[in-house]
GUGU-484416 format. One line per field, with one value per residue: residue number from 1; residue in one letter; y, x, z of N, C-alpha, C, O in turn. Coordinates in nm, 2 decimals, decimal comma, padded with zeros to 4 digits. Example, Ala and Ser with C-alpha at 12.3 -4.5 7.8 and 13.67 -1.06 7.14 Angstrom:
% residues 2
num	(1 | 2) $
residuo	(A | S) $
n.v	(-00,57 | -00,22) $
n.u	(01,32 | 01,28) $
n.w	(00,78 | 00,71) $
ca.v	(-00,45 | -00,11) $
ca.u	(01,23 | 01,37) $
ca.w	(00,78 | 00,71) $
c.v	(-00,33 | 00,00) $
c.u	(01,32 | 01,29) $
c.w	(00,78 | 00,79) $
o.v	(-00,33 | 00,11) $
o.u	(01,42 | 01,34) $
o.w	(00,85 | 00,80) $
% end
This chain:
% residues 84
num	(1 | 2 | 3 | 4 | 5 | 6 | 7 | 8 | 9 | 10 | 11 | 12 | 13 | 14 | 15 | 16 | 17 | 18 | 19 | 20 | 21 | 22 | 23 | 24 | 25 | 26 | 27 | 28 | 29 | 30 | 31 | 32 | 33 | 34 | 35 | 36 | 37 | 38 | 39 | 40 | 41 | 42 | 43 | 44 | 45 | 46 | 47 | 48 | 49 | 50 | 51 | 52 | 53 | 54 | 55 | 56 | 57 | 58 | 59 | 60 | 61 | 62 | 63 | 64 | 65 | 66 | 67 | 68 | 69 | 70 | 71 | 72 | 73 | 74 | 75 | 76 | 77 | 78 | 79 | 80 | 81 | 82 | 83 | 84) $
residuo	(X | X | X | X | X | X | X | X | X | X | X | X | X | X | X | X | X | X | X | X | X | X | X | X | X | X | X | X | X | X | X | X | X | X | X | X | X | X | X | X | X | X | X | X | X | X | X | X | X | X | X | X | X | X | X | X | X | X | X | X | X | X | X | X | X | X | X | X | X | X | X | X | X | X | X | X | X | X | X | X | X | X | X | X) $
n.v	(01,03 | 00,71 | 00,37 | 00,06 | -00,28 | -00,61 | -00,87 | -01,12 | -01,26 | -01,14 | -00,96 | -00,65 | -00,44 | -00,15 | 00,00 | 00,19 | 00,11 | -00,12 | -00,21 | -00,04 | 00,00 | -00,05 | 00,18 | 00,07 | -00,13 | 00,03 | 00,16 | -00,05 | -00,13 | 00,09 | 00,10 | -00,14 | -00,07 | 00,14 | 00,00 | -00,16 | 00,04 | 00,14 | -00,08 | -00,09 | 00,16 | 00,12 | -00,08 | 00,07 | 00,27 | 00,11 | 00,01 | 00,25 | 00,34 | 00,13 | 00,16 | 00,40 | 00,32 | 00,14 | 00,31 | 00,45 | 00,25 | 00,18 | 00,41 | 00,40 | 00,16 | 00,23 | 00,43 | 00,27 | 00,10 | 00,29 | 00,35 | 00,09 | 00,06 | 00,28 | 00,20 | -00,03 | 00,06 | 00,21 | 00,00 | -00,14 | 00,05 | 00,05 | -00,21 | -00,19 | -00,01 | -00,15 | -00,37 | -00,24) $
n.u	(03,02 | 02,96 | 02,97 | 02,85 | 02,95 | 02,83 | 02,99 | 02,95 | 02,70 | 02,73 | 02,94 | 03,05 | 03,19 | 03,35 | 03,35 | 03,54 | 03,75 | 03,88 | 03,83 | 03,72 | 03,44 | 03,46 | 03,44 | 03,30 | 03,15 | 02,99 | 02,85 | 02,72 | 02,56 | 02,40 | 02,27 | 02,13 | 01,96 | 01,82 | 01,69 | 01,52 | 01,37 | 01,24 | 01,08 | 00,92 | 00,79 | 00,65 | 00,47 | 00,34 | 00,22 | 00,04 | -00,12 | -00,23 | -00,38 | -00,56 | -00,69 | -00,83 | -01,00 | -01,15 | -01,27 | -01,44 | -01,61 | -01,72 | -01,87 | -02,05 | -02,19 | -02,29 | -02,48 | -02,65 | -02,74 | -02,89 | -03,09 | -03,22 | -03,30 | -03,48 | -03,67 | -03,76 | -03,87 | -04,09 | -04,23 | -04,30 | -04,47 | -04,68 | -04,77 | -04,87 | -05,08 | -05,24 | -05,33 | -05,48) $
n.w	(00,86 | 00,99 | 00,90 | 01,01 | 01,04 | 01,07 | 01,20 | 01,33 | 01,53 | 01,78 | 01,75 | 01,65 | 01,41 | 01,32 | 01,00 | 00,95 | 01,09 | 00,98 | 00,71 | 00,41 | 00,21 | -00,14 | -00,42 | -00,63 | -00,49 | -00,33 | -00,53 | -00,65 | -00,44 | -00,40 | -00,65 | -00,63 | -00,42 | -00,54 | -00,75 | -00,59 | -00,47 | -00,70 | -00,77 | -00,54 | -00,56 | -00,79 | -00,71 | -00,51 | -00,67 | -00,82 | -00,61 | -00,51 | -00,73 | -00,75 | -00,50 | -00,55 | -00,75 | -00,60 | -00,42 | -00,59 | -00,67 | -00,43 | -00,36 | -00,57 | -00,51 | -00,26 | -00,34 | -00,50 | -00,29 | -00,14 | -00,31 | -00,33 | -00,06 | -00,04 | -00,24 | -00,12 | 00,12 | 00,00 | -00,11 | 00,12 | 00,24 | 00,06 | 00,09 | 00,34 | 00,31 | 00,14 | 00,30 | 00,48) $
ca.v	(00,92 | 00,58 | 00,25 | -00,05 | -00,41 | -00,71 | -00,99 | -01,23 | -01,22 | -01,05 | -00,88 | -00,54 | -00,38 | -00,03 | -00,01 | 00,28 | 00,04 | -00,22 | -00,20 | 00,05 | -00,05 | 00,02 | 00,26 | -00,02 | -00,19 | 00,13 | 00,19 | -00,17 | -00,13 | 00,20 | 00,05 | -00,24 | 00,00 | 00,21 | -00,09 | -00,19 | 00,16 | 00,15 | -00,18 | -00,05 | 00,27 | 00,07 | -00,14 | 00,18 | 00,33 | 00,02 | 00,01 | 00,38 | 00,34 | 00,03 | 00,22 | 00,50 | 00,24 | 00,08 | 00,42 | 00,48 | 00,13 | 00,19 | 00,51 | 00,35 | 00,06 | 00,30 | 00,49 | 00,16 | 00,06 | 00,39 | 00,33 | -00,03 | 00,09 | 00,37 | 00,12 | -00,13 | 00,14 | 00,24 | -00,13 | -00,17 | 00,14 | 00,01 | -00,33 | -00,15 | 00,05 | -00,26 | -00,45 | -00,17) $
ca.u	(02,92 | 03,03 | 02,89 | 02,89 | 02,94 | 02,81 | 03,07 | 02,88 | 02,58 | 02,77 | 03,06 | 03,02 | 03,32 | 03,34 | 03,42 | 03,65 | 03,87 | 03,96 | 03,81 | 03,62 | 03,38 | 03,51 | 03,35 | 03,21 | 03,06 | 02,89 | 02,77 | 02,63 | 02,46 | 02,31 | 02,19 | 02,04 | 01,86 | 01,74 | 01,60 | 01,42 | 01,29 | 01,15 | 00,98 | 00,82 | 00,72 | 00,55 | 00,36 | 00,26 | 00,13 | -00,07 | -00,21 | -00,30 | -00,48 | -00,66 | -00,77 | -00,92 | -01,11 | -01,24 | -01,35 | -01,55 | -01,70 | -01,79 | -01,97 | -02,16 | -02,27 | -02,37 | -02,59 | -02,75 | -02,80 | -02,99 | -03,21 | -03,29 | -03,37 | -03,59 | -03,77 | -03,81 | -03,96 | -04,21 | -04,31 | -04,36 | -04,58 | -04,79 | -04,83 | -04,95 | -05,20 | -05,33 | -05,38 | -05,58) $
ca.w	(00,88 | 01,01 | 00,88 | 01,09 | 00,98 | 01,17 | 01,16 | 01,38 | 01,61 | 01,90 | 01,72 | 01,55 | 01,38 | 01,24 | 00,87 | 00,95 | 01,16 | 00,91 | 00,56 | 00,36 | 00,08 | -00,26 | -00,49 | -00,70 | -00,40 | -00,29 | -00,65 | -00,67 | -00,33 | -00,44 | -00,77 | -00,58 | -00,34 | -00,63 | -00,81 | -00,50 | -00,46 | -00,82 | -00,76 | -00,44 | -00,62 | -00,89 | -00,63 | -00,45 | -00,77 | -00,84 | -00,49 | -00,51 | -00,84 | -00,71 | -00,40 | -00,61 | -00,82 | -00,50 | -00,36 | -00,68 | -00,67 | -00,30 | -00,38 | -00,66 | -00,44 | -00,16 | -00,41 | -00,53 | -00,17 | -00,10 | -00,40 | -00,29 | 00,07 | -00,07 | -00,30 | -00,02 | 00,20 | -00,07 | -00,12 | 00,25 | 00,26 | -00,03 | 00,15 | 00,46 | 00,26 | 00,08 | 00,41 | 00,56) $
c.v	(00,79 | 00,47 | 00,14 | -00,18 | -00,52 | -00,83 | -01,12 | -01,18 | -01,12 | -00,96 | -00,78 | -00,47 | -00,26 | -00,05 | 00,08 | 00,21 | -00,04 | -00,21 | -00,11 | -00,02 | 00,02 | 00,10 | 00,18 | -00,09 | -00,10 | 00,16 | 00,07 | -00,17 | -00,02 | 00,16 | -00,05 | -00,17 | 00,08 | 00,12 | -00,14 | -00,08 | 00,17 | 00,04 | -00,14 | 00,07 | 00,22 | 00,00 | -00,04 | 00,24 | 00,24 | 00,02 | 00,14 | 00,39 | 00,24 | 00,09 | 00,32 | 00,43 | 00,19 | 00,19 | 00,45 | 00,37 | 00,14 | 00,29 | 00,47 | 00,25 | 00,13 | 00,37 | 00,39 | 00,11 | 00,16 | 00,37 | 00,20 | -00,01 | 00,18 | 00,29 | 00,02 | -00,06 | 00,17 | 00,11 | -00,16 | -00,08 | 00,10 | -00,12 | -00,29 | -00,09 | -00,05 | -00,34 | -00,37 | -00,18) $
c.u	(03,00 | 02,94 | 02,94 | 02,86 | 02,92 | 02,89 | 03,01 | 02,77 | 02,62 | 02,88 | 03,02 | 03,15 | 03,29 | 03,41 | 03,54 | 03,77 | 03,95 | 03,95 | 03,70 | 03,56 | 03,44 | 03,40 | 03,25 | 03,11 | 02,95 | 02,80 | 02,67 | 02,52 | 02,36 | 02,22 | 02,09 | 01,92 | 01,77 | 01,64 | 01,49 | 01,32 | 01,19 | 01,04 | 00,87 | 00,73 | 00,61 | 00,44 | 00,28 | 00,17 | 00,01 | -00,17 | -00,29 | -00,41 | -00,60 | -00,75 | -00,87 | -01,03 | -01,20 | -01,32 | -01,47 | -01,65 | -01,78 | -01,90 | -02,08 | -02,25 | -02,35 | -02,49 | -02,70 | -02,82 | -02,91 | -03,11 | -03,29 | -03,36 | -03,49 | -03,70 | -03,84 | -03,91 | -04,10 | -04,30 | -04,37 | -04,48 | -04,70 | -04,85 | -04,92 | -05,08 | -05,30 | -05,39 | -05,48 | -05,71) $
c.w	(00,89 | 00,99 | 00,97 | 01,02 | 01,09 | 01,12 | 01,21 | 01,47 | 01,72 | 01,86 | 01,61 | 01,53 | 01,29 | 01,11 | 00,87 | 01,01 | 01,06 | 00,76 | 00,52 | 00,23 | -00,04 | -00,33 | -00,57 | -00,61 | -00,36 | -00,41 | -00,67 | -00,56 | -00,36 | -00,55 | -00,72 | -00,50 | -00,43 | -00,70 | -00,72 | -00,48 | -00,58 | -00,82 | -00,65 | -00,49 | -00,71 | -00,81 | -00,56 | -00,55 | -00,80 | -00,73 | -00,48 | -00,61 | -00,80 | -00,60 | -00,45 | -00,68 | -00,71 | -00,43 | -00,46 | -00,68 | -00,54 | -00,31 | -00,46 | -00,59 | -00,33 | -00,22 | -00,44 | -00,40 | -00,12 | -00,18 | -00,36 | -00,16 | 00,04 | -00,14 | -00,20 | 00,08 | 00,13 | -00,08 | 00,01 | 00,28 | 00,18 | 00,03 | 00,27 | 00,41 | 00,20 | 00,19 | 00,50 | 00,50) $
o.v	(00,77 | 00,46 | 00,13 | -00,19 | -00,52 | -00,89 | -01,22 | -01,05 | -01,02 | -00,87 | -00,81 | -00,44 | -00,27 | -00,10 | 00,06 | 00,25 | -00,04 | -00,19 | -00,10 | -00,08 | 00,14 | 00,08 | 00,21 | -00,11 | -00,13 | 00,17 | 00,09 | -00,20 | -00,04 | 00,19 | -00,04 | -00,20 | 00,09 | 00,16 | -00,15 | -00,10 | 00,19 | 00,07 | -00,16 | 00,07 | 00,27 | 00,01 | -00,05 | 00,27 | 00,29 | 00,03 | 00,14 | 00,43 | 00,27 | 00,06 | 00,33 | 00,47 | 00,19 | 00,16 | 00,47 | 00,40 | 00,11 | 00,27 | 00,50 | 00,26 | 00,08 | 00,37 | 00,41 | 00,08 | 00,11 | 00,38 | 00,21 | -00,05 | 00,15 | 00,30 | 00,00 | -00,11 | 00,17 | 00,12 | -00,20 | -00,12 | 00,11 | -00,13 | -00,35 | -00,12 | -00,04 | -00,38 | -00,44 | -00,13) $
o.u	(03,10 | 02,83 | 03,06 | 02,77 | 03,00 | 02,85 | 03,01 | 02,75 | 02,54 | 02,91 | 02,97 | 03,22 | 03,21 | 03,52 | 03,63 | 03,89 | 04,07 | 04,05 | 03,60 | 03,64 | 03,47 | 03,28 | 03,13 | 02,99 | 02,83 | 02,68 | 02,56 | 02,41 | 02,24 | 02,10 | 01,97 | 01,81 | 01,65 | 01,53 | 01,38 | 01,20 | 01,07 | 00,93 | 00,75 | 00,61 | 00,50 | 00,32 | 00,15 | 00,05 | -00,10 | -00,29 | -00,41 | -00,52 | -00,71 | -00,87 | -00,98 | -01,15 | -01,33 | -01,44 | -01,58 | -01,77 | -01,90 | -02,01 | -02,20 | -02,37 | -02,46 | -02,60 | -02,82 | -02,94 | -03,02 | -03,22 | -03,41 | -03,48 | -03,60 | -03,82 | -03,96 | -04,01 | -04,20 | -04,42 | -04,49 | -04,58 | -04,81 | -04,97 | -05,02 | -05,19 | -05,42 | -05,51 | -05,55 | -05,81) $
o.w	(00,82 | 01,05 | 00,99 | 00,94 | 01,19 | 01,02 | 01,14 | 01,47 | 01,74 | 01,95 | 01,51 | 01,63 | 01,19 | 01,11 | 00,79 | 00,98 | 01,06 | 00,69 | 00,59 | 00,15 | -00,03 | -00,30 | -00,57 | -00,65 | -00,35 | -00,39 | -00,70 | -00,59 | -00,34 | -00,55 | -00,76 | -00,51 | -00,41 | -00,72 | -00,76 | -00,47 | -00,56 | -00,85 | -00,68 | -00,46 | -00,72 | -00,85 | -00,55 | -00,51 | -00,82 | -00,76 | -00,45 | -00,58 | -00,83 | -00,60 | -00,41 | -00,67 | -00,74 | -00,40 | -00,41 | -00,68 | -00,54 | -00,26 | -00,43 | -00,60 | -00,30 | -00,16 | -00,43 | -00,41 | -00,07 | -00,13 | -00,36 | -00,14 | 00,10 | -00,10 | -00,21 | 00,11 | 00,19 | -00,07 | 00,02 | 00,34 | 00,23 | 00,03 | 00,29 | 00,47 | 00,22 | 00,18 | 00,57 | 00,55) $
% end
């Protein structure tokens, strides 16, 4: 595998040509990527849990809306009967 380094906007140089990252640099980069991954994983878990909570809330509100619509229809039917 060959890694590429951008020296300037138009110049790209292969790391194989001139310099190779040291073991410590690679380890630091890997640790940084891992830390970033853990942060994103934490955010993903939070969002996933929030999504599940919102789905439950949505279902609850849909059930309440059905009850309100049903009650509204009954009231309208009673109004019609009273006006006859």
